[in-house]
N, C-alpha and C positions, 0 to 999 in steps of 0.2 A: 288404205286405214281405214275401217268401216265405224260407221256412226249409230248411236243409239240411243233413241228417247225413253226414259225412265220415269214413269210418274211414281210416285212417293220414293223420290229417288235419295233423299237427304235421311234417311231412317230406316231402321232396321235391314228386311232383305233388298231392299231397292239400293239404300245406301253401298252396302257389302255389295254386293253385285255391280254396283255403279264405280268401285274403287278398285275392283276386279279386274274388271273392264279396259280403265286405265292405266293401268301398272303392265298390262301387256303391250300398248300403244294403240287403244281404242282410241275415239271422240266419242264423250256422253255428254246428253243434256239431261240433268235431272231436273224435272217439275216437282215443286212442292209450294206450300204456302208459307212455310215456315223461313222467315230472312235469317235467322239465326242459326238455324240448321244450314241452312244455304251456303252462308259464308264459311261454317265449319268444316262442312264438304269441299270448298274451294282450297282453304287453305292446307286441307289435308292431301289432296291432288298436286299443289305446288309442292310441298314437303315429298311428294313421290313423284317429281318431276317431268307432272303431266298438265301445267298450270294450262297452256297452251293448248289443251283437248279437255277440257272439263269446263260447260256452263252448267250456272243454276238459272233454272226460268220460275218464277215467283207466278203462281197463279191458284186461283181458288178453283179447286175443281168439282166442288158442290156445285155451282155458279154455272150457266151457260155462259155468261162472257168468260170466266176463267175458261174452257173448256178450247171455247174459240181465240183465244188469245194464242192457246199452245200452239192449234194448228197455224197460225195466220204467222206465229215468231217460227217457227221450224219449216213453214214454206219458205218464207223470206229468205233465211239464213243458211240452209242446207241445198244441196242438189238430190240428194237421197236419201232414204234413212232404210240401215240394212236390219233392224232390230227394232220394233215396239212391244215395249215392255210396261202392263200394267202392273203397278202393284201398290198405287193407293188405297187406302179401304183406314177405314177408323169408326170405332165401337161409339154408340152412343145408348147410353142406358136410360135416357129421355127422349120420346120425339122432339125432335127440332125441324124447324124448317128453314130452307134455304131461300134468298132475295125470289127468285124465282116461283114461288110458293111450291115447292117439291119437299117430298121427306127427305131429311139430309144423307142414312145410310141409302138409299135407293141412287141419289142423285151422285153422290163422292163413287159410291161403289160398283154402279150399274151402268148409268147413262152416262159417264165420261167416258166410260169402254169403248160404248157404242159413238157416241159423239167424236171422239178422237181418232179412234179406228177408223171409220170410215170417213173423213178428214186428210185423212194421211195415207190413204191408200195408193194415190198417184204419185206418192213419193217412195210409198214402198215398193210399188214396182218399177223403180226404175234401177234398184237394186241387184245383186247379183243373186243371192239366194234369200230373201226377204222372210222374215220370218213375224208374227204378232206372238207375244207371249202373256198370256194373261194368267198373272198368279192370283188363285184360287181356290175353289175348296172343292172341284169334283172327287166323289168318292169317298168325300166325309161325311159329317154329321149330317143328318138327311133336315127338309126342309120343304117350303111347296109355295108356290104363287099365288096370291089370295087376288085373281082376276079382278074382282069388285071393289079391290083395295089395296091397290097398289103402293097407295101413299100413305099406308099403316095407320087411317085415323081412328079404326075401331082398337081399342084395348091395346095400346102399343104396348111390345114386349122388347126389346133390344136385342134381341138373340134369335126370335123371330124373324125380325128386318133383317138382321145380317143372312139368313138362311134363306131367306125369299132373295136376294140379293145376289146369294149364290147360285142359286138355279135361275136367274135370269142371265146370270154370265156363264154359266151351263147352254142354256140356249143361244145367247151370243155367237159363243163358237159352231153350235150345231148349225146353226144356221146361214154360214161363212158361207159355203160350196154353192146356196142357193143365189145368194147377193152377188158372187165374183165368180161363176162358174171357168172363167176361162185364167185365173190369176195364177201368178207363180208364188205370190205368198202364202207360207202356210201358218196357219193358226194351230198354237199349240196351248191346252187348259193345263194349267199344273198347279198340285196339291202338295204342297211342300212340308207337310205335315207337323209336326210342333216343333216351333223353332223358339231361339230364343230371342225374341226381341223386344219391344216398349208395347206391343199391341194391347197389354193388360193392364197401361196405363188409365184409360178412362173407365175402366172400372170400378164399382163403388169398393168401398172397402164393407168384408176382409176379403171378399172376394180377389181383390187385387191382390194383397198380401199370398193368399194363397197360391195364385196363379203364378204368381214372379217365384215364389219360392218354390214351384213342381219345373217351372222351368228352369232354373238352376240346376237341379238335379237330374233331369230326363230329356229335357229338349237339344234340338240337335243346335250347336254354335251356327251363329250366320254363315262365319267364314266357311265351312264344311258344306252349308246349305245352297250356297249360290254355284258350287261347282258343276251338279249338274244338269244346271239351269244353263250356264254358259256354254254347257257341251251342246245341248238343244241348239241355243243361239248358232252355235258353230256349225252343227250338221243336223238341221230341220229333218223330221219325219218326211217320208214319200208323203202320205195322205195329206188332203187339202187341211184336214183337223184331225188332232189326235189330243190325248188325255192321257194325262198321267197322276200317278199319289206316288210322288217320289221316283222312282225308277220304275214300277210297274204299269204297264200300259194298261188303260183299262178300255173296256166295250162300250164303243158311242151305242148303246143300247137303253131302253127302258123310258121309263117318262121325261128323265131328266136332258136327254137329249132328242127329246120326240119333234120329227121334221113339221110337223101341223103346230106341233107349240111354239118351236120356233117363228113361224111366219105369222102366227098371231102376237106376238111379243114385238117383230118386228114392224107389224101394222100400227100395234098400240101406241109403241114408243113413238114413231113416226108421225102419228096422230095427236100425240100430246105435245113433241114439239113445234108440228104446225100450230096449235093452241097458243101456245105462250109467248111466239112470234105475232101470232094475230091480235094476242091480246095488248102486246109492246106497242103495237103502231096508234 
C-alpha cells in the first residue's frame, strides 16, 4: 500500500485524485483548511470502503505554522511518502496578507510547496519510487517574477500575483537537482490546462459566471484529468525534473527554468524564512 500526501486534497483535482487513489487501494493524507469539505471527503471514502486509508489533515497552508504542522504530522504518522502532490491554490482578486506578513498567493501557492517539499524529503527518499507532483502552470500563461516586490505590494492584481506564483513554482522544480543531486525522488511539474473545478469561485462577477459557463462547455472533467496524473505517480519519468502540459513533455529551457534564477529564488526564499523566524523570537 502506497501513501500519498495531497495538498488542496478536499476540492477540485486534489479531491478527485485522492478518491481515485483510495479506490484502488492506496492511503491518502488530504491536506486542506476547510473542515466541512474534509469531512465530506472522509464520508465519500467510507462509502467507497476506504475509510481506514483516508486521512484529513486540517492545516492553513498560507501560514508557516500550517506548513510545519503538515510536516510534523506526516513525519509522526508515516514511515515513508510515495508521492507528495501539491494542488493547493486559491485566487485572490484583492491583496491579502497572512499572519506572517506575506502576500496570500505567494504564501499558499509557492511557499507552502517550498517548505513542505524540503521538509518531507527524508520520508520521500524512504519510498521505492518517490515523486513530487506539482500541479501548477508550466507551459501555460506568461508571467514574471518581480524580484524587488515578491509580496506584490505595488499595484496588486490577482492574475499577476498568480502568474508570478507559477513562475516561482517552475524555478522551484528546476532547482531541485541542485538541492538534492543524489536523490531518487523525481520532481514533476504538471499543467492540467482547463479543468472543471471550483477555481473560479473567488472571481468577482461577471468573470465568475463567464468562467463557470466556459468550464461547463469546454473544460475537462476532474475524473478524466486525474488519470494522467496518477499514471505519472505510478511511473515517474527518469530525469530528476520534468514538466508536462497534459501529455506533452515540455523542454526545461528558457527563463522559466533558468538555473541561475532558480538558485536566486532559493536563496531569497531561505533568507525570507530566516527573517520571519528571527522576528518571532
